[in-house]
C-alpha positions as CSV (number, residue, x, y, z in Angstrom):
1,M,12.1,-19.6,0.5
2,S,9.7,-16.7,0.9
3,E,10.8,-13.1,1.4
4,V,10.2,-11.6,4.9
5,A,8.0,-8.5,4.7
6,K,9.6,-5.4,6.0
7,P,7.5,-3.9,8.9
8,K,6.2,-0.3,8.8
9,I,5.6,2.1,11.6
10,G,4.0,5.5,11.2
11,S,6.1,8.6,12.2
12,Y,5.9,9.7,15.8
13,K,7.5,12.4,18.1
14,R,7.8,10.4,21.3
15,H,7.6,6.8,22.4
16,I,6.5,5.9,25.9
17,L,7.4,2.6,27.5
18,I,5.2,1.5,30.4
19,C,6.1,-1.3,32.8
20,T,3.1,-3.6,33.1
21,G,5.0,-6.3,35.0
22,P,3.7,-7.8,38.2
23,R,6.2,-6.1,40.5
24,C,5.5,-2.5,39.7
25,T,1.9,-2.4,40.7
26,Q,-0.8,-4.5,42.3
27,D,-4.1,-5.7,40.7
28,G,-3.1,-4.8,37.1
29,A,-3.1,-1.0,37.7
30,A,-0.3,-0.5,35.2
31,Q,-2.1,-2.5,32.5
32,E,-5.3,-0.4,33.2
33,L,-3.2,2.8,32.8
34,F,-1.8,1.5,29.5
35,D,-5.3,0.5,28.2
36,S,-6.6,4.1,29.0
37,L,-4.0,5.8,26.9
38,G,-5.8,5.5,23.6
39,D,-8.6,7.8,24.9
40,K,-6.3,10.1,26.8
41,F,-4.0,10.5,23.7
42,K,-7.0,11.3,21.5
43,A,-8.3,13.9,24.0
44,A,-4.9,15.6,24.1
45,G,-4.3,15.4,20.3
46,V,-1.2,13.2,20.5
47,H,-2.7,10.1,18.9
48,D,-1.7,11.3,15.4
49,G,-0.1,14.2,13.5
50,E,3.2,15.8,14.4
51,L,2.8,15.2,18.1
52,R,2.0,11.5,17.8
53,V,3.1,9.4,20.7
54,K,3.7,5.7,20.2
55,R,3.2,3.5,23.3
56,S,4.5,0.1,24.2
57,R,4.3,-2.3,27.2
58,V,7.4,-3.7,28.8
59,S,7.5,-6.5,31.3
60,C,10.2,-5.2,33.6
61,F,12.6,-2.2,33.8
62,A,14.3,-3.6,37.0
63,A,13.2,-0.3,38.7
64,C,10.3,-1.8,40.6
65,K,9.7,0.7,43.4
66,G,7.1,3.5,43.1
67,G,5.3,2.1,40.1
68,P,3.8,2.3,37.6
69,V,7.1,3.3,36.0
70,M,7.3,4.9,32.6
71,C,10.0,6.1,30.2
72,V,9.6,8.8,27.6
73,Q,11.9,8.4,24.6
74,P,13.9,10.0,22.9
75,D,13.9,12.3,25.9
76,G,15.3,9.7,28.3
77,T,12.9,10.9,31.0
78,W,11.9,8.2,33.6
79,Y,8.7,8.7,35.7
80,Y,7.5,7.0,38.8
81,N,4.1,7.0,40.5
82,V,2.3,7.3,37.1
83,T,-1.2,7.2,38.4
84,P,-4.1,8.2,36.1
85,A,-4.0,11.7,37.4
86,N,-0.2,12.0,37.1
87,M,-0.4,10.6,33.6
88,D,-2.8,13.4,32.7
89,R,-0.1,15.9,34.0
90,I,2.6,14.1,32.0
91,I,0.5,14.2,28.8
92,E,-0.3,17.9,29.1
93,Q,3.0,19.2,30.3
94,H,5.5,16.8,28.7
95,L,4.0,15.1,25.7
96,V,2.1,18.2,24.5
97,G,4.1,21.0,26.1
98,G,7.6,19.5,25.9
99,A,8.6,20.1,29.5
100,P,9.1,17.2,32.0
101,V,7.0,17.0,35.1
102,T,10.0,17.3,37.4
103,D,8.4,16.2,40.6
104,L,7.6,12.8,39.1
105,V,11.0,12.3,37.4
106,F,13.3,9.7,39.1
107,H,16.0,9.5,36.4
108,Q,17.1,11.6,33.4
109,G,18.9,9.8,30.6
110,P,21.0,11.2,27.8
111,G,18.0,12.7,25.9
112,G,17.9,15.7,28.2
113,G,14.1,15.9,28.5
114,H,13.7,19.0,26.3
115,D,12.6,19.5,22.8
116,A,15.5,20.2,20.4
């Protein structure tokens, strides 16, 4: 029996989860937003280094209104209406600056939404 290789993930400061399921948005808008993040992260300086943000798609958060919906971990901050323009605000203010974009937050989990 062969040994299973242990996976490796580079270090990161935050992990964003974006719903790309069919009920959040129409016409693949959430997937397009997800696909745009590589360039947006590079431009903001959060694609590597100490501010690196990891990104993952999820199929459904069961919070289907007001999509695209996104969660920032470990902060526990949940955003709605994550349009490309609002994503730019979230990247600049939250992922780089450390402060949630409060007018787009619809739920705040146990992380508190602030840098420790």
